[in-house]
N, C-alpha and C positions, 0 to 999 in steps of 0.2 A: 388357399391362403388369401386374405383380403388385401386390398391395396394399402390400407392404412398400416397393416402389420409390415408389409414390404417397405413402405416409406419410412417407418420408424426404424427398421433395421438398417436401411440405407443411411439414414441420418446418423445413427450410432456408429456405423462403420466409418463414415467420412470424419466424424468427430474424433474417433480414436486415431485415425491416420494423421489428421492435422494436429493432434495433441490437445484438443479441447482448449481449456483456459488455464493451462499449467503455469504459464508465465505470471499470471496475476496471482495465483496461489503462492508462488515462491517469494513474492514481494510483500505479501500481507504482513502487517505488524504483529508482534506477539499478543496473545490475549491479555486483557487488562487485569485479570485475576491473579496473574503471575507476579509475585513480588520478589524482592531481593532475597538471597539465601540468608537464613537466620542462624545456621550452624556456625559455631566459631571456627576460625582457621586453624588454631592449634590448641593444645591441651591447656596451656597456661591461661588463656582467656576463659576457658570453661570453668576453671577453678576459681578465678577472680570474680566472675559475675554469674551466679546461678540463674537459671531461667525462672521467670516468674510464672506462677500457676494462674490460669484464668480463674476469676471468681465464679462460684457456683451461682445458680439462679436466684437463691435466696439472699446472697451477699451483694452489697453494693460497695464498690471500691472507689474512693475519691483520690487515692494516691496515683501519681503518675507512674507509668511503666518504669521498671528498674533498668531495662536495657534500651539504650537509645543508639541506633546505628548512625553511621556517618551520613550526612546529607550529600547527595550527588548533585553536582553542578550541572545545569542544563548544557546541552551540546552548543558549542560556540558556532555561530553562523559565520561561514567563511565567505568573504566577499572579494571582488576584484578591485583594482585601483579606481575604476569608474563607478563602483557602487553596485555592481550586479552580484547576485548570489550564485556561488558555485554549487551546483547540484548534480548528483549522479543521474544517468540516463533514466533509471526507473522512476525517480522522483519527478523529473520533467515530464515523463510519459503520463504520470498520474495527474499532473497539473493540466496537461493538454486534454486528457480524458475528462477531467472535471469541467473544463470549459465547454467540451462538446456535449456533455450531459445537460447543459443548460438549454441546448437547442430543442425545439419541439420535435416530438416523435423519435428521439434518440433511444436506441434499444437499451434496456436495463442490463442485458448480458449479451455476450457474443461479439463485442467489439474489442479490438486490441490495438494499442498505439505502440509503435516502435520509434525510438529516438536514435538518430545516427548522425555522424559527421564530427566535426571538431570545433573550429572557431565559429563558423556559421552552421550550427546544428540545424537539423530538419527533422521532421516527423512524418510517419506514414501510418495510415489507418487501414486495418483489415477487418472484415466481418466474417463471422461464422455462417455456414449455410442456414438459411431460413431465419436469420436474426433481424433482417430488415429487407425492404424491397429495393429494387434497382434505383428508383427515383430518389428515395430518401438517402441511400448510400452515395449517390452522386451529389446531392445537396450537401451532405456532411464532408465529402471530399473537397468540395468547392469552398467550404468555410475553413478548411484546415490552414491554408496559407495565411489568412488573416489572423487566426489564433496564434500561429507560430511567430509571425511578425511581431505581434503584441508581446508575447512572452519573451522573445529574444531581447527586448529592451530591459527586462528585469532579471533574467537568469542566464547563466552560461553553463555549458556542459563541463562537468568535472572529469578530467582524465586521470 
């Protein structure tokens, strides 16, 4: 068995033990192709407004669609008395990670940010094996307090 195969197996085993990047997958937004449900909620609405059939390729329809759903209001931004935005830990971790990605040689994958604390929240960065070298990881960890200090002025952790 070659050393490359052994190394790949070792990396896979370590990644499975550490959980890989499961936290980032659970926070990912829903796909953009998903729309609001179009089925009516009860039978009365189905009788009142029949569904419009899409025009065939030969037909061109200038009429507006017959069914118009309610317009959803955008989520209201919650702020504190001093003007800071209240955000959950996952959203703040995404902001910190976005600031770190602006640094030179930051890895495209394998970095994870954890936000913890309450009033004076803090953040911790961890790296997956072989995602970066020791010198760069040290440089990113040294940049972390400055990024957290800057973001604390604009956002507060939502509990």
